[in-house]
N, C-alpha and C positions, 0 to 999 in steps of 0.2 A: 718526430724523424729527422726535423732540421737539426735540432741539437745534437743527435746523434751523429748526423753526417759530419757537422762540424767537428765534432769530438774526433771522427775516425780521421778526419784529413788534418788535424794537429797530432795525432799520433797517440791520444789520450784512449783511455778504454772506460768508457762509463760503465756502470752497473745495466745491463739490459732486463728490461722487466719480463716475467716470465711469458705474459701473453705476446709481446713483441718476439722473445725469442721463438715461440712457437712459430710464428706467421714466417718469421725467416726461414728456420729449416723448413718448412712445407715449400716454402719457396725455393731454397737452394734444392729442395729434391727435383723439382721440377724444371730447373736451368741446368745445373752443374752435371747432374750424375746421368743425363739422358743418353750418352753414349756410351759409358762405362756399364750401364743398367742394363742396354739393350745385347752386350757381348753374351750372355747365357744363350742367346738364340742360335750361335754358330760357333764357339770357341771349342766345345768338346767335339763336335762332328768333324772339324777343322783338324784338330790335333792329330785324329786318328786317320781321318780321310786323307791329308797331304803326307803323312810320315808314310803309312806304305810298308806292308810286312808287319806291323805290331799285331800281336796276338791279344785278343779280347779277353786276358786274364786278370788275375788278380796283381800280379807285379806289374803289367802295365797301366791298367786303370786307375789303380792306386800311385803309381809314380806320376802319371799325369795329374792327377787330383792335388798330390803334394806339391809339384810344380805350380800349378794353379794357385793352391793356397800361399806359399811363399812369395810367390809374385805379387800377389793381393797386398801380402803384409810387409813387404821390404820396399817394393817399388811405391806402390800407393799408400799404404798409412804410413810408413816410416819416413821415406823420400821425401813425398810432397805433404803429406797432411802434418806430420810433426816437424819435418824439418825446413824445407824448401817455402812453406807458408809464413815461416817466420821473417822472410825477406818480404817485409809491409812497406811498399814506397808510397808511403801516406795514405794508405789505404788499398792501394792496387797493385794487381798482379800480371802475371804473364811474362812473355821471355824480354820484350821491351821493357817493362817496369825492372824486371831483373838486371838487365843490360845497364839502366838509367842509375840503378844504384851501385853498379862496379864502376862505372864512370864517373858518379860524383864522389866517390870515396878518395882516400888519400893515396889508394895505391895505385889507382890508374894514371899514374905520371909517364910522360913522353908517349912521343908519338906511335912507338911500337906498340905499348900496351892498350892503347885507348885502340889503334887499328884493330888488334885482336879481339877485343871486345865486341867492336860495332861490326866486324866481320862475323863474329859467332852470332851476334842479334840477327843479322840480315838470313844467315842461312837458318836460323831457328825459323824467323818468320817465312821464309820459303817453303821449307819441311810443313809448317803447319797448312798454310795455305795447299800444298799437295796433299795433305790427310783429309783437309775441309772436302775437297771435292769427290774423295771415294767415300766419306762417312755416310752422308745422305744416301747414296746409292745401294752402298751394301746393307745397310739398316733397315731401309724401305725393302729391298729385295728378300731379305733373310725373313722378315715379317710376312708379305704375301705369299712366301713360297710354303707358307702353312697348308694353302690350299690343296699341294701336292698330297700332303697327308690326308687331306681330307677324300680326295677324289684323285689318283693319278692324272686324269683326264684334264682338268684344269691346268695341268702345266703350261699350256699353250696361252694361258690367260694371265699368267704371273708379270709378265714384261711390260703388257700393256696398262694392267691396273696399275703397278709401280710408277709408270710414266704420267697417268692421269694424277696420281697422288702427289708426286712431285711437281707437276706443273702447276698442280692448284695451291701447292706450298708457296712457291716462289711468285705466285701472283699476288698475295694479300700481304706479301712483305711490306707494298706500299700503305697499305692502310695502316702498318704498325701491328705489334703482338700484345697490347696491351690486355684486349679482350680475350685472347687465346690464351695469353700468359695466366690469366688467373685459374686457368682449368689444368695448368702444366702440373701443379703441386698434388691438387686430388688425383690426377692420373697417374702421376709416378709415385704416388702413396699406394695406389690399388695395385700398380705393377710390380712394386717390392713386396708387399704383401702375399700376393699372388706366388711371386719366386719362391719366397719362404715358406708357404703353405705346402707347394706342391715338392718342394724338395725335402721338407721335414716328412711329408707322407712316406716317401721311398726310404728316408733313412731309418725311420722307425721299423721298417720290415726288414731292412738290412743294416743295421749298426755298426756292423764290423767295418763300414766303409771309412767310418770315424777315424780309423788308425792312418789313413792318409795324411792327418795334420802332423804326423811326425816326419821330420826332413829326412828320416832314414830310408823313406821309401822313394822319394826322387834321387837321393844318392845311388840307391839299388839300381834304379831305372836307370840313370846315366851310366853307371858303371858297365852293366849287362848290356844295354842296346847301342851305346856308343854313338855312331853315327846315326842310327835310327831315330835315338833320341834328342840328339842336336837338333834333327830334321823338324821333330816334334815341337821343340822350342820354339820353332818359328811360326809355327798357330797356337801355341799356349799364351803367347805375348798378346793375342788378341783379347787376351781377359781384362788387361788394363790398358786399351786404348781408351783415351778420354780422361786418363789420369791429369795431364796437363791442365785441363778445364778447371781442376779444383783450386788452382794455384791463378789460373787466368782471369776467372768469375770472382776472385776475393773482393775485389771493391764493391762488387754489387751487395753481397750478402755479409761479407767479413769473417774471419776465420773461425770465430764460434760457432757459429750457424752451420758452417761447412764441415768443421770436425763434430760436432753434436749429430750432423746427419750419416755421416760416414760411418761413424763407431757405433750409435745407435739404430739405424735402419740400413743402409744400404750395404755395407759389407757383412753383416750378418745373412742378409738376404743373399748376396751372391754366394756367400759361402754355401749357406744350406742348399740353393737350387744347384749349383755343380757337385756337389756331393749326392743330391739326390739323382741326378742324371748318371752319375758313376755307378751308382748302385743299381739302377734299373741297366745299365750296359751290362753289369756283373752278370745280374739275373737272364737277362734278354738280349743278348749279344744283336740281335737284327735289329734292334731298334737304331741301331749307330746311324742310318741314314738321315733321321731326325731325331734325336734324343731329347730336347727339349719337347716339341710338341706331343710325343709318346708318354710324357710326364702325365698328361689328363687322359681320363676315359673316352669314350668316343663321343658322348652328349656335352663334354666342357670344351670340345677342340674348336667351334665355331665363334664362342665369345673369347677364347683365349688368341684365337687368330686377329679378332678384332680388336682386343686390348694390345696385343703386341704390336699391331700398326698404328694405334695411338702412340704407344711409347716410342716407337720408332719416328713417327712426326715430331714428338717432342724431341729426342736426340740430334733430328735433323735440324729444325728449328734454333736448338743450342748453338749447331756449328756456325749455321748462317749469321745467327746474332755475332756469335765470336769474329767472323771473318769480318763484319761490317765495323765492330770495335778495334779490331788490330789495323784494320785498312787505316781506319781516322786517327790511330794513334801513329801509324807510318807515316800519314802526309804531315803530319805536325812537328813531326822528328827529323822530317826532309829526307825521308827514304822513298815517299812517293810523289807524284805530280799531286797536285788539287785535283779533285772530283767535286762533282755535286753532290752534297748530302742534306738529307732532310731529318729534321728531327720529329719523331710521328708520336712523340708526348708532350705535353706541356708540364709535367710533373717529374717525367723520369729522364733525366741526361742521358742516359746507356741507351735509350731506345733511338736508333736512328737508322735511316734506310740509305744506301748508296747504290741508285740506279745500277750504273756500270759494272759493279761488282756483282751485283744480283744476276743481270741477265748473264755474264760470263759464267757466272758459277752455275747458274741452271742449265747451260749448255755444256759445260763440262760435264756434269751430273748426268744429263738425259744422255751424251754420246758415251758415257760408261756403261750404263744401263742397258744401251742397245747393243756396244760392240760386245759386251761379256757374258750378257744375258742371265747368271745366275749370282748367288750370293758367294758360293765355292770359288769359280773363276775368278771374281774379284778379292777374294780371301787372299791369292796369292800376290796381288799388288799391294795389300793391307798389310802393314805392320812396318816396313822397311822405314817410313818416312816418320812412324809415330816413334819407333825407339831410337831413330837418330836425333829426334827432338828433345827426346827424354835425356840423351847424352849431353846435348847442347845446355839443357837445364842443369843437369850436377855438374858440368865443368864452369857454367857462371856462379850456380849457387857456391861453390868453392871459391871461387875469387871474392864473392861478397863475404864470407866467412873468413877468409885470411885479411882483406882490406879493410870493411867496414866493421864488422864484427871482432877482429882482431882475436882472433882464435889461435891458438898455438898451431904453428905449422903442421906437427906430426899428426895432432890430432885431427884437423881439417882434411890435411890429405889422407891421412887413412880412413876417416869415415866415409867422407865423398868419393876416395877412390875406390873402395869397397863397391861402392853403389854403382859409380862408372864400369867397373869391371862386369858388374851384373848387366848393365847396359851395354856393354861390348860383347858381351854371351848373346845378346837377343839381337845385336845389329848383324853380327856374324851369320847368325842361324836364320835370319830374315833374307841374306844377302844370297842365300842358294835359292830362293826363289825370285831373285831379279830375274832370270830368264822366261819364268814364267808368268811375267806381268809386274814384278816389283821395277823393274826399269820406267814404269809410268809416272809414279811419283818421284823417284829420282830425276827424272827429266822434266817435269813440270817444278820442280824445286831449281833445279839447274839453269831453267831459262828464268826463272822470278828471281833467282840471287843476280843473275846478269841485268835484270833490269833496274834491281835496288841498287847493285854497285855502280851501274852507271849513273844512276840519277844523282848519285851522291856525288861520284867524281865529276860529272858535268856542272853540276851548281857549283863545284869548288872551282873549276876551270872559270865558268861564267862569271864569278864573284871576282876573279883576280882580273879578267879582263876588264870588267868595268873599272876598278881601280887603278889599272894602268892607262886607260881613256880620259879619266877624269881628275879633278883639280880638287884641292883642300878646301874645306867649307869657310874656314877664316879669311882665307886669301879671296875667296870669289867674293864675301861681303864686305871686304874693304875696295875691291874692286868697283863693285856697284855702287858703293858710296861714292867714289872719285868719280864716277863717269856721269856726265851730264845727258847722256843719249837714252839712259833707260829710264822710264816712265814707270812710277809706282799707280796703281789704279786701285780703286777701294774693294776691300772683301778679304779674306783669308783663302790661302791656296794650301791644302795639305796633301804632301808630293809623299808617295810611300816609295821608300829606299830599303836597301840592304845594308847601309852603312851611314849613320850619320855625321861623319867626320869628312865625307868628299861630297862633292855637288852631286846629286843624281843626273843623269844623261837628260832624263824626262825634263828637267827644270832649265838645263841648258839649252835644249832643242826648242823650248818653248820661247825662251828669250831671244835665241838667235831667230827664230822665224816671226816673232810678235812685239819684240822690242819692248817687252813691258813685264812688270813684277807685282804682285797683289803687295799691298799695303803690311799684311802678315803672312809669311810664309812659314808652315810647320813641316821640318823634315820628320817624317813619322817611320821606325823602323820597327818591325815587328819580330819578336825573338820566341822562340817555343824552350822552355826549361825541362830539364830532365825529372819532373815531378808531374804529378796527375793534373793538380789544380793548383792557379796561382790566386789569391784574392785580388778583386781588380785595385783596390788601395793600395795594396802591396805592388802590383806589377807596373804601376805608371810613373816613369822618371822623366821629369822636364827639366829644360836649361835653357834659360833665354841668350841668346848668342849675340844679340846688338842689331839695331836698324830694323826691326820687325822680323828679324828670324829666329826662331825657336826648332831646338830639338827635343824630339820624345822618343825616348824608348820604350816599349811595352811589351812584358812577359806574360805571356799565357802558358799553363801548363798543356800536356800534351792530351790531356781530357777536355779542355776547355774550347768553348767555339768563341772564335773570334769575333769581337763586335765593335769595329773602330767608332762608331758613333757614341757606345755608352762609354769609349775611353775618351773621347774628346771631352764628354760632358764631364767625367771623373778631373779632368785636368783643370778645371776651376780653381779647384785648391791649390794648385800650385802658380796661379797668376796668369795662366793663359786661358783666356774667354773666347772660346769658340761656340757659334751656333751649327751644330751638325747637318741641320737641314739647309742653311745657306752656303755652306762653305763650298769650294771647288775642289775636287778630288783629283789628283795628275797621277795618272798611272801609266806605266811604258809597256807599249806593245813591241817586244822584239820577236824579229824576224832572224832566225839561227840560219847560217848557209856554212855548207861545208869550208873548211880550212885547207890550205896547203900545209901550214905547221902540224905537228905532231903532237897536239892539245891532249886527244883519245885514239885509242885505236878505230879504224876505220869502220868495223862493225857496232861499235859503241858511239862514234859520232851520229852515225845514221840514226841508232837508235834512240839517243839523247834529242835528237832533233825532232824525230818522231812523237815520242812521249812530251816535249814540250809543247810541240804543236794539239796535242789533246787536252793540256792542262784546262781545268776550268776557269772560267772568267774571274778574276779576283773581286769585282763588285759585288757579286753574290758572297764569295766565299769571306768576306769581310764584313759583311753587311752595310755597303756602302748606298746611299740613296742613286738610283741609276741615273736620273734626270740632272745629277750634278757631277758627273763624271767624265772627265776629258782623257781621251787615251793618246800618247804621244808614240809615235812607230819610229822605231830604230833597227838598222839593220847590224848585226854582230857576226864576224866569222868564228867558228869554234872547232 
């Protein structure tokens, strides 16, 4: 596995043994496809329930099925699995990795283009968070609502049971998902097998439903129904929710395993189940209240409810893990302040736990379950964030195709433009649901975008202020050398700074108050590159400045865990000898106060100060020995 990971990081594609490929495919089933795999629980019901006025006849049922089939084919299979997954950022995927590819290409020159790409990335991240809060709520609710099909009197227990399941899910996050993760693949394999069998049984009884594969039925449906069909599209899009996870989780399993899983198991099972539901609806229109659970006879309802609940737990876990991963990337790329983060596995780098995000996510999910009370009510809020995020992916992928892959402009614009038009149609259709709840993910995304944008702008202003208030390092070294009042003491001082070309305020304040300098002073700057991982031996750059002063620039990837002690040990090869356990680490503890100058908008100013106050102690974040850290306080007006 180590060799395989190294090859993936270097962009090489080594042959994968059949046994390994099978295990990866099974693992991908359990993690990647949980969200999209549980969509049959509510998609067909909502397509007719929210459209209103649609007669359950051949034209309308086959029209909706045709829209479902071609949405899965064009948006998921073609756009994500075939095209966007080609955008491999050293093995990693996701909106931030896609933006990093665009920024790292030759076409992202100029501040305007970089601003556009960064803005799109931040919007995409914000939309993902908005979607992530809704997914566990609607998934678990839709599964537990099967109890109502069993006995309508059980409706009162749906919300309490859903809350218990969700609370338990968030409580176990601290323990890691390694043990539960081993069960994900078999559970989802059983789930997709059941989906396929249930759908196939109905299709065999009514094979005429297969005519919906023809796009003619979708065109007829749209032409005949007009606005009603357009409204129905706002619910049909639920069948592709989770499609972005295919790309986001590429780094965990590789594109081959995901493609094999999709074309070999997931898409056939989904299509069979949707068509089976359509056949059942045509034969028995009264089942529209819950067509999925009516696919089974009475004796199979309880086992199906239990399996559906397990599948939705898997889907929720996949989203939660995705939020942790995306938050980690955003922190390292400078979009969010540092937060406490734990690695829950000694073997799997991607298994992390971020307490603050976990509890905020849990609070948001439980609030949605309590406030909306049913998956049908939540469906109105679901979709607008998903479709908007998909549109962002299409734009960024087009930029990558133009700037990095050097595709001919007409072909790139025609292909991705056509896919973007499809996304735009779904975005407009879902915008009709904004008054009924679609405003919620948009509001959450807007707040999150403001936070991300404020943090990026605030850090830039802060860096400019530090530069203005400091002096060049070469001038400082000459003045220290010439001064007789400055005493040098034994030991090594490692001073973390944002720019090794200027003197950190931390060092200046220490010298001002204590009148001493260590015999060896290392100015250490940590940077995050637009690549997932940077090998330690390649990421360390050391330069001797003279008179015991050294500058060190360390580059990490946005998926790496910074470890300063390991970096200092690796610097021995460059001539810098430091014992990490005996060095003194100087950190700046900056207190930000409002300024009378217009560096930031007053709202952003207060928000940035609040976000800075919540940033995690860099001692833990950079893996510094706590008993060797010295913090020097400064006050900065921003």
